[in-house]
N, CA, C, O and CB atoms as a CASP TS submission, in Angstrom:
PFRMAT TS
TARGET T0000
AUTHOR 0000-0000-0000
METHOD Language model
MODEL 1
PARENT N/A
ATOM      1  N   UNK     1      24.002  -9.545   8.609  1.00  0.00           N
ATOM      2  CA  UNK     1      23.341  -8.231   9.380  1.00  0.00           C
ATOM      3  C   UNK     1      22.210  -7.758   8.420  1.00  0.00           C
ATOM      4  O   UNK     1      22.271  -7.628   7.197  1.00  0.00           O
ATOM      5  CB  UNK     1      24.526  -6.862   9.654  1.00  0.00           C
ATOM      6  N   UNK     2      21.232  -7.545   9.206  1.00  0.00           N
ATOM      7  CA  UNK     2      19.759  -7.110   8.625  1.00  0.00           C
ATOM      8  C   UNK     2      19.560  -5.679   8.488  1.00  0.00           C
ATOM      9  O   UNK     2      19.852  -5.039   9.499  1.00  0.00           O
ATOM     10  CB  UNK     2      18.580  -7.588   9.548  1.00  0.00           C
ATOM     11  N   UNK     3      19.172  -5.069   7.575  1.00  0.00           N
ATOM     12  CA  UNK     3      18.945  -3.754   7.318  1.00  0.00           C
ATOM     13  C   UNK     3      17.650  -3.666   6.576  1.00  0.00           C
ATOM     14  O   UNK     3      17.530  -4.374   5.576  1.00  0.00           O
ATOM     15  CB  UNK     3      20.071  -3.151   6.593  1.00  0.00           C
ATOM     16  N   UNK     4      16.596  -2.832   6.963  1.00  0.00           N
ATOM     17  CA  UNK     4      15.711  -2.101   6.312  1.00  0.00           C
ATOM     18  C   UNK     4      16.154  -1.448   5.212  1.00  0.00           C
ATOM     19  O   UNK     4      17.158  -0.755   5.377  1.00  0.00           O
ATOM     20  CB  UNK     4      15.190  -1.303   7.062  1.00  0.00           C
ATOM     21  N   UNK     5      15.584  -1.492   3.943  1.00  0.00           N
ATOM     22  CA  UNK     5      15.853  -1.075   2.973  1.00  0.00           C
ATOM     23  C   UNK     5      14.470   0.121   2.334  1.00  0.00           C
ATOM     24  O   UNK     5      14.697   1.272   1.960  1.00  0.00           O
ATOM     25  CB  UNK     5      16.232  -2.367   2.245  1.00  0.00           C
ATOM     26  N   UNK     6      13.377  -0.407   2.352  1.00  0.00           N
ATOM     27  CA  UNK     6      12.434   0.384   1.977  1.00  0.00           C
ATOM     28  C   UNK     6      11.035  -0.159   2.516  1.00  0.00           C
ATOM     29  O   UNK     6      10.937  -1.369   2.720  1.00  0.00           O
ATOM     30  CB  UNK     6      12.525   0.524   0.528  1.00  0.00           C
ATOM     31  N   UNK     7       9.845   0.758   2.780  1.00  0.00           N
ATOM     32  CA  UNK     7       8.580  -0.131   2.735  1.00  0.00           C
ATOM     33  C   UNK     7       7.920   0.947   1.520  1.00  0.00           C
ATOM     34  O   UNK     7       8.286   2.015   1.030  1.00  0.00           O
ATOM     35  CB  UNK     7       7.560  -0.341   4.504  1.00  0.00           C
ATOM     36  N   UNK     8       6.677  -0.024   1.331  1.00  0.00           N
ATOM     37  CA  UNK     8       6.149   0.551   0.274  1.00  0.00           C
ATOM     38  C   UNK     8       4.663   0.483   0.501  1.00  0.00           C
ATOM     39  O   UNK     8       4.471  -0.215   1.497  1.00  0.00           O
ATOM     40  CB  UNK     8       6.619  -0.072  -0.968  1.00  0.00           C
ATOM     41  N   UNK     9       3.664   0.870   0.048  1.00  0.00           N
ATOM     42  CA  UNK     9       2.305   0.545   0.003  1.00  0.00           C
ATOM     43  C   UNK     9       1.406   0.701  -1.152  1.00  0.00           C
ATOM     44  O   UNK     9       1.552   1.669  -1.898  1.00  0.00           O
ATOM     45  CB  UNK     9       1.796   1.167   0.895  1.00  0.00           C
ATOM     46  N   UNK    10       0.444  -0.218  -1.367  1.00  0.00           N
ATOM     47  CA  UNK    10      -0.352  -0.564  -2.713  1.00  0.00           C
ATOM     48  C   UNK    10      -1.486  -0.694  -2.383  1.00  0.00           C
ATOM     49  O   UNK    10      -2.006  -1.687  -1.874  1.00  0.00           O
ATOM     50  CB  UNK    10      -0.023  -1.733  -3.488  1.00  0.00           C
ATOM     51  N   UNK    11      -2.172   0.758  -2.771  1.00  0.00           N
ATOM     52  CA  UNK    11      -3.817   0.889  -2.410  1.00  0.00           C
ATOM     53  C   UNK    11      -4.474   0.454  -3.600  1.00  0.00           C
ATOM     54  O   UNK    11      -4.616   1.102  -4.637  1.00  0.00           O
ATOM     55  CB  UNK    11      -4.397   2.476  -2.029  1.00  0.00           C
ATOM     56  N   UNK    12      -4.948  -0.968  -3.295  1.00  0.00           N
ATOM     57  CA  UNK    12      -5.840  -1.597  -4.502  1.00  0.00           C
ATOM     58  C   UNK    12      -7.617  -1.323  -4.569  1.00  0.00           C
ATOM     59  O   UNK    12      -8.540  -1.758  -3.879  1.00  0.00           O
ATOM     60  CB  UNK    12      -5.603  -3.317  -4.357  1.00  0.00           C
ATOM     61  N   UNK    13      -7.563  -0.441  -5.686  1.00  0.00           N
ATOM     62  CA  UNK    13      -8.784  -0.119  -6.226  1.00  0.00           C
ATOM     63  C   UNK    13      -9.423  -0.954  -7.347  1.00  0.00           C
ATOM     64  O   UNK    13      -8.869  -1.305  -8.388  1.00  0.00           O
ATOM     65  CB  UNK    13      -8.659   1.111  -6.640  1.00  0.00           C
ATOM     66  N   UNK    14     -10.591  -1.192  -6.984  1.00  0.00           N
ATOM     67  CA  UNK    14     -11.375  -2.089  -8.059  1.00  0.00           C
ATOM     68  C   UNK    14     -12.170  -1.001  -8.979  1.00  0.00           C
ATOM     69  O   UNK    14     -12.690  -0.008  -8.470  1.00  0.00           O
ATOM     70  CB  UNK    14     -12.552  -3.263  -7.260  1.00  0.00           C
ATOM     71  N   UNK    15     -12.211  -1.235 -10.177  1.00  0.00           N
ATOM     72  CA  UNK    15     -12.527  -0.489 -11.034  1.00  0.00           C
ATOM     73  C   UNK    15     -13.928  -1.208 -12.068  1.00  0.00           C
ATOM     74  O   UNK    15     -13.902  -2.238 -12.742  1.00  0.00           O
ATOM     75  CB  UNK    15     -11.141  -0.184 -11.702  1.00  0.00           C
ATOM     76  N   UNK    16     -14.836  -0.424 -11.910  1.00  0.00           N
ATOM     77  CA  UNK    16     -16.222  -1.047 -12.533  1.00  0.00           C
ATOM     78  C   UNK    16     -15.340  -1.545 -13.891  1.00  0.00           C
ATOM     79  O   UNK    16     -14.273  -1.122 -14.336  1.00  0.00           O
ATOM     80  CB  UNK    16     -17.798   0.285 -12.876  1.00  0.00           C
ATOM     81  N   UNK    17     -16.352  -2.759 -14.417  1.00  0.00           N
ATOM     82  CA  UNK    17     -15.380  -3.408 -15.834  1.00  0.00           C
ATOM     83  C   UNK    17     -14.364  -4.027 -15.758  1.00  0.00           C
ATOM     84  O   UNK    17     -14.143  -4.795 -16.694  1.00  0.00           O
ATOM     85  CB  UNK    17     -14.838  -2.559 -16.713  1.00  0.00           C
ATOM     86  N   UNK    18     -13.445  -3.959 -14.746  1.00  0.00           N
ATOM     87  CA  UNK    18     -11.946  -4.702 -14.903  1.00  0.00           C
ATOM     88  C   UNK    18     -12.046  -5.622 -13.958  1.00  0.00           C
ATOM     89  O   UNK    18     -12.445  -5.422 -12.811  1.00  0.00           O
ATOM     90  CB  UNK    18     -10.548  -3.811 -14.657  1.00  0.00           C
ATOM     91  N   UNK    19     -11.641  -6.776 -14.478  1.00  0.00           N
ATOM     92  CA  UNK    19     -11.575  -8.131 -13.765  1.00  0.00           C
ATOM     93  C   UNK    19     -10.368  -8.005 -12.408  1.00  0.00           C
ATOM     94  O   UNK    19     -10.598  -8.696 -11.416  1.00  0.00           O
ATOM     95  CB  UNK    19     -11.067  -9.417 -15.052  1.00  0.00           C
ATOM     96  N   UNK    20      -9.508  -7.397 -12.414  1.00  0.00           N
ATOM     97  CA  UNK    20      -8.773  -7.386 -11.574  1.00  0.00           C
ATOM     98  C   UNK    20      -8.292  -5.702 -11.128  1.00  0.00           C
ATOM     99  O   UNK    20      -8.241  -4.847 -12.012  1.00  0.00           O
ATOM    100  CB  UNK    20      -7.795  -8.334 -12.057  1.00  0.00           C
ATOM    101  N   UNK    21      -8.006  -5.411  -9.880  1.00  0.00           N
ATOM    102  CA  UNK    21      -7.978  -4.238  -8.924  1.00  0.00           C
ATOM    103  C   UNK    21      -6.720  -3.730  -9.737  1.00  0.00           C
ATOM    104  O   UNK    21      -5.782  -4.335 -10.257  1.00  0.00           O
ATOM    105  CB  UNK    21      -7.805  -4.561  -7.089  1.00  0.00           C
ATOM    106  N   UNK    22      -7.067  -2.336  -9.646  1.00  0.00           N
ATOM    107  CA  UNK    22      -5.861  -1.381 -10.144  1.00  0.00           C
ATOM    108  C   UNK    22      -4.714  -1.109  -8.825  1.00  0.00           C
ATOM    109  O   UNK    22      -5.227  -0.783  -7.755  1.00  0.00           O
ATOM    110  CB  UNK    22      -6.610   0.275 -10.694  1.00  0.00           C
ATOM    111  N   UNK    23      -3.620  -1.198  -8.860  1.00  0.00           N
ATOM    112  CA  UNK    23      -2.547  -0.943  -7.729  1.00  0.00           C
ATOM    113  C   UNK    23      -2.183   0.440  -7.770  1.00  0.00           C
ATOM    114  O   UNK    23      -1.388   0.757  -8.654  1.00  0.00           O
ATOM    115  CB  UNK    23      -1.216  -1.810  -7.875  1.00  0.00           C
ATOM    116  N   UNK    24      -2.696   1.529  -6.820  1.00  0.00           N
ATOM    117  CA  UNK    24      -1.863   2.902  -6.855  1.00  0.00           C
ATOM    118  C   UNK    24      -0.580   2.629  -5.912  1.00  0.00           C
ATOM    119  O   UNK    24      -0.851   2.181  -4.798  1.00  0.00           O
ATOM    120  CB  UNK    24      -2.831   4.313  -6.225  1.00  0.00           C
ATOM    121  N   UNK    25       0.401   2.781  -6.130  1.00  0.00           N
ATOM    122  CA  UNK    25       1.546   2.294  -5.243  1.00  0.00           C
ATOM    123  C   UNK    25       2.418   3.931  -4.727  1.00  0.00           C
ATOM    124  O   UNK    25       2.741   4.827  -5.506  1.00  0.00           O
ATOM    125  CB  UNK    25       2.718   1.026  -6.359  1.00  0.00           C
ATOM    126  N   UNK    26       2.604   3.919  -3.402  1.00  0.00           N
ATOM    127  CA  UNK    26       2.959   5.013  -2.479  1.00  0.00           C
ATOM    128  C   UNK    26       4.726   4.406  -1.880  1.00  0.00           C
ATOM    129  O   UNK    26       4.874   3.659  -0.913  1.00  0.00           O
ATOM    130  CB  UNK    26       1.497   5.137  -1.026  1.00  0.00           C
ATOM    131  N   UNK    27       5.421   4.741  -2.400  1.00  0.00           N
ATOM    132  CA  UNK    27       6.988   4.460  -1.802  1.00  0.00           C
ATOM    133  C   UNK    27       7.432   5.268  -0.703  1.00  0.00           C
ATOM    134  O   UNK    27       6.654   6.119  -0.271  1.00  0.00           O
ATOM    135  CB  UNK    27       8.100   4.712  -2.867  1.00  0.00           C
ATOM    136  N   UNK    28       8.553   5.133  -0.193  1.00  0.00           N
ATOM    137  CA  UNK    28       9.173   5.605   1.184  1.00  0.00           C
ATOM    138  C   UNK    28       8.279   5.594   2.245  1.00  0.00           C
ATOM    139  O   UNK    28       8.393   6.428   3.143  1.00  0.00           O
ATOM    140  CB  UNK    28       9.707   6.979   1.151  1.00  0.00           C
ATOM    141  N   UNK    29       7.485   4.832   2.255  1.00  0.00           N
ATOM    142  CA  UNK    29       6.804   4.577   3.848  1.00  0.00           C
ATOM    143  C   UNK    29       7.539   4.533   4.661  1.00  0.00           C
ATOM    144  O   UNK    29       8.732   4.314   4.448  1.00  0.00           O
ATOM    145  CB  UNK    29       6.100   3.450   4.187  1.00  0.00           C
ATOM    146  N   UNK    30       6.885   4.789   6.187  1.00  0.00           N
ATOM    147  CA  UNK    30       7.719   4.472   7.417  1.00  0.00           C
ATOM    148  C   UNK    30       7.667   3.297   7.583  1.00  0.00           C
ATOM    149  O   UNK    30       6.759   2.586   7.151  1.00  0.00           O
ATOM    150  CB  UNK    30       7.411   5.045   8.606  1.00  0.00           C
ATOM    151  N   UNK    31       9.021   2.754   8.499  1.00  0.00           N
ATOM    152  CA  UNK    31       8.911   1.025   8.716  1.00  0.00           C
ATOM    153  C   UNK    31       8.066   1.025  10.200  1.00  0.00           C
ATOM    154  O   UNK    31       8.141   1.815  11.142  1.00  0.00           O
ATOM    155  CB  UNK    31      10.801   0.056   8.888  1.00  0.00           C
ATOM    156  N   UNK    32       7.100  -0.382   9.981  1.00  0.00           N
ATOM    157  CA  UNK    32       6.688  -0.456  11.266  1.00  0.00           C
ATOM    158  C   UNK    32       5.575   0.558  11.533  1.00  0.00           C
ATOM    159  O   UNK    32       5.514   1.102  12.635  1.00  0.00           O
ATOM    160  CB  UNK    32       7.826  -0.276  12.144  1.00  0.00           C
ATOM    161  N   UNK    33       4.688   0.836  10.565  1.00  0.00           N
ATOM    162  CA  UNK    33       3.467   1.417  10.662  1.00  0.00           C
ATOM    163  C   UNK    33       2.537   0.279  11.284  1.00  0.00           C
ATOM    164  O   UNK    33       2.697  -0.937  11.178  1.00  0.00           O
ATOM    165  CB  UNK    33       3.002   1.972   9.256  1.00  0.00           C
ATOM    166  N   UNK    34       1.603   0.911  11.906  1.00  0.00           N
ATOM    167  CA  UNK    34       0.210   0.191  12.577  1.00  0.00           C
ATOM    168  C   UNK    34      -0.372  -0.364  11.508  1.00  0.00           C
ATOM    169  O   UNK    34      -0.029  -0.173  10.341  1.00  0.00           O
ATOM    170  CB  UNK    34      -0.932   1.177  13.330  1.00  0.00           C
ATOM    171  N   UNK    35      -1.285  -1.078  11.899  1.00  0.00           N
ATOM    172  CA  UNK    35      -2.310  -1.416  11.183  1.00  0.00           C
ATOM    173  C   UNK    35      -3.466  -0.256  10.797  1.00  0.00           C
ATOM    174  O   UNK    35      -4.245  -0.179   9.847  1.00  0.00           O
ATOM    175  CB  UNK    35      -2.828  -2.488  11.905  1.00  0.00           C
ATOM    176  N   UNK    36      -3.284   0.417  11.697  1.00  0.00           N
ATOM    177  CA  UNK    36      -4.624   1.518  11.676  1.00  0.00           C
ATOM    178  C   UNK    36      -4.388   2.460  10.793  1.00  0.00           C
ATOM    179  O   UNK    36      -5.205   2.971  10.027  1.00  0.00           O
ATOM    180  CB  UNK    36      -4.957   2.327  13.028  1.00  0.00           C
ATOM    181  N   UNK    37      -2.965   2.751  10.930  1.00  0.00           N
ATOM    182  CA  UNK    37      -2.141   3.793   9.955  1.00  0.00           C
ATOM    183  C   UNK    37      -2.617   3.604   8.764  1.00  0.00           C
ATOM    184  O   UNK    37      -3.385   4.354   8.164  1.00  0.00           O
ATOM    185  CB  UNK    37      -0.586   3.646   9.846  1.00  0.00           C
ATOM    186  N   UNK    38      -1.975   2.154   8.237  1.00  0.00           N
ATOM    187  CA  UNK    38      -2.034   1.711   7.134  1.00  0.00           C
ATOM    188  C   UNK    38      -3.397   1.510   6.580  1.00  0.00           C
ATOM    189  O   UNK    38      -3.473   1.523   5.352  1.00  0.00           O
ATOM    190  CB  UNK    38      -1.344   0.711   7.152  1.00  0.00           C
ATOM    191  N   UNK    39      -4.341   1.352   7.168  1.00  0.00           N
ATOM    192  CA  UNK    39      -5.650   1.091   6.734  1.00  0.00           C
ATOM    193  C   UNK    39      -5.978   2.764   6.487  1.00  0.00           C
ATOM    194  O   UNK    39      -6.532   3.213   5.483  1.00  0.00           O
ATOM    195  CB  UNK    39      -6.675   0.145   7.947  1.00  0.00           C
ATOM    196  N   UNK    40      -5.608   3.379   7.383  1.00  0.00           N
ATOM    197  CA  UNK    40      -6.034   5.019   6.985  1.00  0.00           C
ATOM    198  C   UNK    40      -6.114   5.506   5.370  1.00  0.00           C
ATOM    199  O   UNK    40      -7.009   6.132   4.804  1.00  0.00           O
ATOM    200  CB  UNK    40      -4.804   6.070   7.677  1.00  0.00           C
ATOM    201  N   UNK    41      -4.616   4.889   4.749  1.00  0.00           N
ATOM    202  CA  UNK    41      -4.768   4.932   3.685  1.00  0.00           C
ATOM    203  C   UNK    41      -6.251   4.798   2.782  1.00  0.00           C
ATOM    204  O   UNK    41      -6.386   5.426   1.731  1.00  0.00           O
ATOM    205  CB  UNK    41      -3.947   4.188   3.521  1.00  0.00           C
ATOM    206  N   UNK    42      -6.964   4.211   3.142  1.00  0.00           N
ATOM    207  CA  UNK    42      -8.436   3.942   2.315  1.00  0.00           C
ATOM    208  C   UNK    42      -8.885   5.417   2.480  1.00  0.00           C
ATOM    209  O   UNK    42      -9.019   6.082   1.453  1.00  0.00           O
ATOM    210  CB  UNK    42      -9.714   2.634   3.092  1.00  0.00           C
ATOM    211  N   UNK    43      -9.160   6.060   3.852  1.00  0.00           N
ATOM    212  CA  UNK    43      -9.729   6.992   4.190  1.00  0.00           C
ATOM    213  C   UNK    43      -8.969   8.361   3.014  1.00  0.00           C
ATOM    214  O   UNK    43      -9.733   9.248   2.633  1.00  0.00           O
ATOM    215  CB  UNK    43      -9.554   7.021   5.883  1.00  0.00           C
ATOM    216  N   UNK    44      -7.723   8.376   2.625  1.00  0.00           N
ATOM    217  CA  UNK    44      -6.950   9.100   2.201  1.00  0.00           C
ATOM    218  C   UNK    44      -7.352   9.241   0.637  1.00  0.00           C
ATOM    219  O   UNK    44      -7.583  10.310   0.072  1.00  0.00           O
ATOM    220  CB  UNK    44      -5.668   8.632   2.573  1.00  0.00           C
ATOM    221  N   UNK    45      -7.392   7.905   0.026  1.00  0.00           N
ATOM    222  CA  UNK    45      -7.561   8.009  -0.998  1.00  0.00           C
ATOM    223  C   UNK    45      -8.957   8.105  -1.547  1.00  0.00           C
ATOM    224  O   UNK    45      -9.260   8.704  -2.579  1.00  0.00           O
ATOM    225  CB  UNK    45      -6.925   7.237  -1.358  1.00  0.00           C
ATOM    226  N   UNK    46     -10.023   7.257  -0.513  1.00  0.00           N
ATOM    227  CA  UNK    46     -11.407   7.055  -0.895  1.00  0.00           C
ATOM    228  C   UNK    46     -12.084   8.186  -1.546  1.00  0.00           C
ATOM    229  O   UNK    46     -12.719   8.001  -2.584  1.00  0.00           O
ATOM    230  CB  UNK    46     -12.156   6.703   0.230  1.00  0.00           C
ATOM    231  N   UNK    47     -11.958   9.724  -0.822  1.00  0.00           N
ATOM    232  CA  UNK    47     -12.755  10.521  -1.454  1.00  0.00           C
ATOM    233  C   UNK    47     -12.237  11.030  -2.761  1.00  0.00           C
ATOM    234  O   UNK    47     -13.003  11.720  -3.434  1.00  0.00           O
ATOM    235  CB  UNK    47     -13.068  11.496  -0.629  1.00  0.00           C
ATOM    236  N   UNK    48     -10.743  10.715  -3.314  1.00  0.00           N
ATOM    237  CA  UNK    48     -10.045  11.290  -4.127  1.00  0.00           C
ATOM    238  C   UNK    48     -10.988  10.322  -5.695  1.00  0.00           C
ATOM    239  O   UNK    48     -11.156  10.805  -6.815  1.00  0.00           O
ATOM    240  CB  UNK    48      -8.155  11.055  -3.663  1.00  0.00           C
ATOM    241  N   UNK    49     -11.298   9.339  -5.360  1.00  0.00           N
ATOM    242  CA  UNK    49     -11.706   8.369  -6.416  1.00  0.00           C
ATOM    243  C   UNK    49     -13.140   8.751  -6.861  1.00  0.00           C
ATOM    244  O   UNK    49     -13.855   9.483  -6.176  1.00  0.00           O
ATOM    245  CB  UNK    49     -11.649   6.836  -5.873  1.00  0.00           C
ATOM    246  N   UNK    50     -13.545   8.184  -8.115  1.00  0.00           N
ATOM    247  CA  UNK    50     -14.737   8.364  -8.587  1.00  0.00           C
ATOM    248  C   UNK    50     -15.646   7.465  -7.777  1.00  0.00           C
ATOM    249  O   UNK    50     -15.350   6.481  -7.100  1.00  0.00           O
ATOM    250  CB  UNK    50     -14.760   8.139 -10.012  1.00  0.00           C
ATOM    251  N   UNK    51     -16.820   8.029  -8.001  1.00  0.00           N
ATOM    252  CA  UNK    51     -18.008   7.196  -6.768  1.00  0.00           C
ATOM    253  C   UNK    51     -17.853   5.648  -6.908  1.00  0.00           C
ATOM    254  O   UNK    51     -17.659   4.854  -5.988  1.00  0.00           O
ATOM    255  CB  UNK    51     -19.947   7.546  -7.141  1.00  0.00           C
ATOM    256  N   UNK    52     -17.983   5.359  -8.324  1.00  0.00           N
ATOM    257  CA  UNK    52     -18.174   3.748  -8.634  1.00  0.00           C
ATOM    258  C   UNK    52     -16.900   3.040  -8.553  1.00  0.00           C
ATOM    259  O   UNK    52     -16.984   1.880  -8.956  1.00  0.00           O
ATOM    260  CB  UNK    52     -18.767   3.436 -10.128  1.00  0.00           C
ATOM    261  N   UNK    53     -15.676   3.420  -8.126  1.00  0.00           N
ATOM    262  CA  UNK    53     -14.544   2.823  -7.884  1.00  0.00           C
ATOM    263  C   UNK    53     -14.435   2.431  -6.261  1.00  0.00           C
ATOM    264  O   UNK    53     -14.950   3.193  -5.442  1.00  0.00           O
ATOM    265  CB  UNK    53     -13.451   3.752  -8.403  1.00  0.00           C
ATOM    266  N   UNK    54     -13.799   1.307  -5.859  1.00  0.00           N
ATOM    267  CA  UNK    54     -13.851   1.012  -4.426  1.00  0.00           C
ATOM    268  C   UNK    54     -12.283   0.514  -4.217  1.00  0.00           C
ATOM    269  O   UNK    54     -11.590  -0.046  -5.066  1.00  0.00           O
ATOM    270  CB  UNK    54     -15.109  -0.201  -4.010  1.00  0.00           C
ATOM    271  N   UNK    55     -11.903   0.870  -2.847  1.00  0.00           N
ATOM    272  CA  UNK    55     -10.921   0.114  -2.674  1.00  0.00           C
ATOM    273  C   UNK    55     -11.160  -0.768  -1.758  1.00  0.00           C
ATOM    274  O   UNK    55     -11.864  -0.608  -0.760  1.00  0.00           O
ATOM    275  CB  UNK    55      -9.918   0.711  -2.460  1.00  0.00           C
ATOM    276  N   UNK    56     -10.339  -2.109  -2.212  1.00  0.00           N
ATOM    277  CA  UNK    56     -10.248  -3.008  -1.735  1.00  0.00           C
ATOM    278  C   UNK    56      -9.453  -3.667  -0.547  1.00  0.00           C
ATOM    279  O   UNK    56      -9.858  -4.531   0.231  1.00  0.00           O
ATOM    280  CB  UNK    56     -10.186  -3.320  -2.487  1.00  0.00           C
ATOM    281  N   UNK    57      -8.364  -3.123  -0.588  1.00  0.00           N
ATOM    282  CA  UNK    57      -7.126  -3.611   0.371  1.00  0.00           C
ATOM    283  C   UNK    57      -6.052  -2.194   0.355  1.00  0.00           C
ATOM    284  O   UNK    57      -6.118  -1.247  -0.429  1.00  0.00           O
ATOM    285  CB  UNK    57      -6.215  -5.267  -0.405  1.00  0.00           C
ATOM    286  N   UNK    58      -5.152  -2.377   1.383  1.00  0.00           N
ATOM    287  CA  UNK    58      -3.946  -1.891   1.203  1.00  0.00           C
ATOM    288  C   UNK    58      -2.644  -3.257   1.173  1.00  0.00           C
ATOM    289  O   UNK    58      -2.814  -4.189   1.959  1.00  0.00           O
ATOM    290  CB  UNK    58      -3.813  -0.759   2.446  1.00  0.00           C
ATOM    291  N   UNK    59      -1.749  -3.269   0.500  1.00  0.00           N
ATOM    292  CA  UNK    59      -0.766  -4.078   0.720  1.00  0.00           C
ATOM    293  C   UNK    59       0.502  -3.383   0.815  1.00  0.00           C
ATOM    294  O   UNK    59       0.896  -2.479   0.079  1.00  0.00           O
ATOM    295  CB  UNK    59      -0.759  -5.020  -0.203  1.00  0.00           C
ATOM    296  N   UNK    60       1.163  -3.962   1.911  1.00  0.00           N
ATOM    297  CA  UNK    60       2.301  -3.103   2.418  1.00  0.00           C
ATOM    298  C   UNK    60       3.545  -4.410   1.788  1.00  0.00           C
ATOM    299  O   UNK    60       3.358  -5.621   1.676  1.00  0.00           O
ATOM    300  CB  UNK    60       2.204  -2.695   4.535  1.00  0.00           C
ATOM    301  N   UNK    61       4.627  -3.708   1.511  1.00  0.00           N
ATOM    302  CA  UNK    61       5.928  -4.474   0.713  1.00  0.00           C
ATOM    303  C   UNK    61       6.843  -3.822   1.586  1.00  0.00           C
ATOM    304  O   UNK    61       6.748  -2.606   1.752  1.00  0.00           O
ATOM    305  CB  UNK    61       6.259  -4.176  -1.115  1.00  0.00           C
ATOM    306  N   UNK    62       7.761  -4.524   2.190  1.00  0.00           N
ATOM    307  CA  UNK    62       8.858  -4.226   2.613  1.00  0.00           C
ATOM    308  C   UNK    62      10.088  -4.804   2.295  1.00  0.00           C
ATOM    309  O   UNK    62      10.029  -6.033   2.326  1.00  0.00           O
ATOM    310  CB  UNK    62       8.729  -4.251   3.609  1.00  0.00           C
ATOM    311  N   UNK    63      11.316  -4.294   1.964  1.00  0.00           N
ATOM    312  CA  UNK    63      12.337  -4.986   1.363  1.00  0.00           C
ATOM    313  C   UNK    63      13.570  -4.840   2.495  1.00  0.00           C
ATOM    314  O   UNK    63      13.891  -3.745   2.955  1.00  0.00           O
ATOM    315  CB  UNK    63      12.656  -4.350  -0.174  1.00  0.00           C
ATOM    316  N   UNK    64      14.053  -5.784   2.781  1.00  0.00           N
ATOM    317  CA  UNK    64      15.291  -6.166   3.717  1.00  0.00           C
ATOM    318  C   UNK    64      16.311  -6.499   3.284  1.00  0.00           C
ATOM    319  O   UNK    64      16.211  -7.533   2.625  1.00  0.00           O
ATOM    320  CB  UNK    64      15.165  -7.072   4.496  1.00  0.00           C
ATOM    321  N   UNK    65      17.385  -6.058   3.349  1.00  0.00           N
ATOM    322  CA  UNK    65      18.755  -6.852   3.045  1.00  0.00           C
ATOM    323  C   UNK    65      19.696  -7.379   4.126  1.00  0.00           C
ATOM    324  O   UNK    65      20.229  -6.827   5.089  1.00  0.00           O
ATOM    325  CB  UNK    65      19.619  -5.988   2.273  1.00  0.00           C
ATOM    326  N   UNK    66      19.728  -8.654   3.645  1.00  0.00           N
ATOM    327  CA  UNK    66      20.728  -9.342   4.577  1.00  0.00           C
ATOM    328  C   UNK    66      22.246  -9.496   4.188  1.00  0.00           C
ATOM    329  O   UNK    66      22.495 -10.124   3.159  1.00  0.00           O
ATOM    330  CB  UNK    66      20.235 -10.700   4.798  1.00  0.00           C
ATOM    331  N   UNK    67      23.330  -8.946   4.966  1.00  0.00           N
ATOM    332  CA  UNK    67      24.585  -8.959   4.562  1.00  0.00           C
ATOM    333  C   UNK    67      25.368  -9.710   5.726  1.00  0.00           C
ATOM    334  O   UNK    67      24.897  -9.849   6.854  1.00  0.00           O
ATOM    335  CB  UNK    67      25.060  -7.526   4.247  1.00  0.00           C
ATOM    336  N   UNK    68      26.806 -10.251   5.267  1.00  0.00           N
ATOM    337  CA  UNK    68      27.648 -10.805   6.152  1.00  0.00           C
ATOM    338  C   UNK    68      28.301  -9.564   7.035  1.00  0.00           C
ATOM    339  O   UNK    68      28.581  -8.445   6.605  1.00  0.00           O
ATOM    340  CB  UNK    68      28.698 -11.694   5.358  1.00  0.00           C
ATOM    341  N   UNK    69      28.439  -9.969   8.133  1.00  0.00           N
ATOM    342  CA  UNK    69      29.338  -9.055   8.548  1.00  0.00           C
ATOM    343  C   UNK    69      30.375  -8.322   8.355  1.00  0.00           C
ATOM    344  O   UNK    69      30.777  -7.575   9.247  1.00  0.00           O
ATOM    345  CB  UNK    69      29.568  -9.284   9.056  1.00  0.00           C
TER
END
């Protein structure tokens, strides 16, 4: 049996002077969110960041459990 456990989102933020982006994670996301809703996280986080920081992407992570019936 397949069961959805959780969905989380990582907003990847490029910080000036840093080689790798910083990930800001949000847990307890809804399952099956559409691409527009997920990319909308950029619009939510963008105004909260310093002007020299840039959101590069959003990473969706889903955890699923498979168990014998």
